[in-house]
C-alpha angles and dihedrals in degrees: 000000000000117000123206126193106220119178088338095309121115108228120193110209124186094226141024103286125235119230093255091051091055092049090049093051090047091056092048092052092044089055092050096045095047094040094232136127127264140201108203124181120186123164121248108270096041095096093249098164095044089052091048093052096045095047095045095046093045089054091047091049090052088063094055143306121311119257093245112142094026121115140204130241116217149188134184132238131202093259091068094249125122121241105213130186120188124232084225091069093096093053130063111285116234121207117282118228117219111195114191135182134175100256142025091241089059090049089053090055093047090055089050087057091050089057089060094059128080090235120104109182121169101268145174137183119219124212141162127269087253089067099034111031115110098174107125094231106026093049088065093059128081140212123353091342088065092045092051093047090051094050091046094054092045090056095048130084130201123039095335098064135101110257091190093060092052091055096057097083095052094044093054092049091052095044105046093158093061107129095025088106121044113274130177138196093280091051091053091050091049090051090051094049093044102041105018109244118130107258092210096055090037089062091043090056096045095051093071094067107038139112095216130022125196118205144146118269095261092071087070102028101044113073093212094053091042093055090053091063117095097210139141097237096186110102091356120145119235118195124190109192120192085021099161091111097039095113094056092041091054093046093047091048089056095045137068141201117203109195127197093245092051092049090048090051091051091051089051092051091050089053090050090053091053091052094044095049092048090048092051092050091050097044104036106007087246107164097175093111120051110213090203090065092051090047089055090049092051092047091052092050092049090050090049090050090052092045091055093046091050094055107112113243109188095174122037089200096051097033121192119310132182134165116275098262089063088082089073091054090051092049094042089065085062091047090246110147136147090279098045094041092069090052090048091052089052090054091049090051090053089048092051091053092047093049092045092054091050109099094218090056091052092051090053091046091194095135123229115304091193090071088071087068089056090053090050092051091049091054095045097045099036092119124046093219094042088231092147091064091083088072092057142078127205112222131179117192129187111226138192105258116226133208088240090064091050090237102099109151093018130101109265121198136176122212109206133186105191124194114216096182108071088181093080089076090061101030092101094065099070087048089053089051094239111188103223138354113202121193115190139168143141089256118032096135128151092050103186098082094055096063095042097042096046093042092228132123115240106187092167115066133165134183102187125205121235125260092237128100125244092256090062097065135056113188123174145157110231106203100176138029131234090277093047096255112150115249108228121139096194117137095259093052106036093076090060110113092206089056093050092047094050091046088053092050090050090053089050087058093046091048088055096047102038114076124223117343124025125185120202117190124197128196092241144358089250093058091043091054092045093052097046091047090051093048093050093052103038126069102159109198094340123092088227125069119239089251091054091050091051090049090050089066102030135015110241132231122183123207108243122229092223112078091211090066094049098090091054091050090054091050089050091052091049091050094048091045091059094043107114093201090081138035094253140292137288123216114205107203145156132249109251089022126119094268091056095054132050101000127112116218096179127170115345092357088077118017093156141012124205122202108200097192150333108300098221115170116243110278089212093059103111094221092051092045093049092045091054091047091049094052092045090053091048093050093049094048094046102045113149139101094323121077113241121202113247126212090258091051091053092044093054095042092052090053093049092048088055089052092050091050091053097047089047089071091084135057094038104170146019096280098035122107138185151140131268112202120190107197098190126084091220090074087069091069113101091229090060096042091052088062096052114101109284095237091061099043099080091054099049116112126181120227125199094183124056091212090064090053092052092047098049095040092050091050091048093057094041088063091068092114091065092059131076101225111145118192115242115258093225110048091191089066090070093072102051114120116278110273144143112272107143118173136154120261089197123044109233120185108220106142114154098022114137131192131180123220122181142160134086106224123121099223121115114253140175120242134191114279113250104206138305101282117157123218116217115229116277114247 
């Protein structure tokens, strides 16, 4: 296995490293050595996660041996949690690495990458009870209902107790090497089913004595989850992989939307609790639930419902908006304060247990809606002095009630408390003296908003190039269509029929030229629907409509609005892609949709991607409007030497990040190739191009004539024979969620090679090539 000396640290890497991989690992180690934060962008296909693991674990190993082989001693308390003390407590504690991603499927792929390295740190992966519970009854539940049921059974003795929980302690004592080799969620579940210990509490016990912990984002972002971790935060390393949406995830985690239908459901549950508790008292003299408490809860919710309905909304479009602290005025009218909120949460917990134990509730398996009120109270009363409220806005919006909500014909309103400072989700880490926070993804650009939005300094930044050669990418701005109509999807132009027709004719040409799979991204579902409707009804001088001409070259698939229909649309695209009766398939999708994030269209699944316009969010969306106003107010009040992001800056950067996410679906590995086609003249502006991912920028050319586009694009794809781009054997592998699997296609023997890389500057530089090792596409 090759070894590279990077900033004085010996890094074992499974393959001969590319130049960009060495630069990436150098930046990781610099961040760790200097105890500072880093923003690291490296395109999909460059082995980002493997580099991140190898560099981080090599640095950790340089501080001292891993904890592999050591065990934990444990005891149980009456709450059903395990008190664990590590056998390492008598020796110096080295920094713990917490590696987080968005989803469990991504974590699974990261752990597969760990298996490819030579490093074997003590590790654990954390998950929810939904993924880990093996109890025959509790495993069927979901959400907080499941959590409460689990805790209840762990506290009990006799027949109604969890036998799996009681076996955790003994299993850990007898298997002290558990976690020395990489294990994932499925491995923990197999252990539980084979030997009896609860996988959930097994992982909870192991996490207190590990070198590296893998977990979903919420274990760091959510205060409740974070408090449950027994971790020495000082000097620890926090990694957020696939972090391109971290700002919005943090803001959403600190916000809430209380809809009319949810409030109605909560009121109904409170009424059910009154009836159930009275019934229990009458039938079995069970006085565990006080119906008076549930009556108080119901009365408060009814009063809140009336309070929201009485709020004056003079403009349906603008809604009702007040500064964040107004939420306390609204709740004070219900006598809900810091003191009473805790009592209210206790009543809701009683209600959740009562509803869970009710057989009818179990059959419905809808969970407990009342627990949403607990979440809301936790968000509103998170600080004793309510200082966080200044980052919020209260908004009440009148909505169209639907039959699905059971409110058709009634006034439907949503009470929202929106957080416009995502940084409050991470503000605890500097106070805890965390060593380094590393944010990484294939598409982080543009960078500026991350630092300002998250209120963190990121002195180390990297926009890595790709591992491909220049003959593997065609990137161009197409300013006009075949008829000479300017391509500009701005609001004032997108309704133009001439524009939509010329855009359709351009796509006909691209469908003819591009082999195999073609992805076409629109700014919104509305514009997608408008274009397809226009193309189906207009044929101009031809006897065939534009839609029929597109279908002549490629079989179409349209991204559905409903997420439940998305898997079938992917299957449809796969089927049509392999159909030999046509020259491929075309997927019409939307920026910020499911197709644009988390899917891998490698090789012939995605030979080209077309961006039909700038995906700006609707300016009339109340959340967007208030966010812009909030940032403008911040920039005006903090004018000085430092540059503060305005609402317009944020608005543009969010659109460009959505573009970068969409174009990142193609050219997924070392031997892949494809075209990136920007069909909007605004992409020709230098200000827009500077916000495109750095690896694409050098290849972008601007075309003023459509004929030149056709000529150069045709020539690009005719040069296929000069590239080594094998099609994958299993076409279904192309549509797995975006992950981190990097393996060699060619076996290159390079054991014993050693290369030194040093320096701490941020400029891009060229290094010596270290062998022809091929990275398999990331899936």
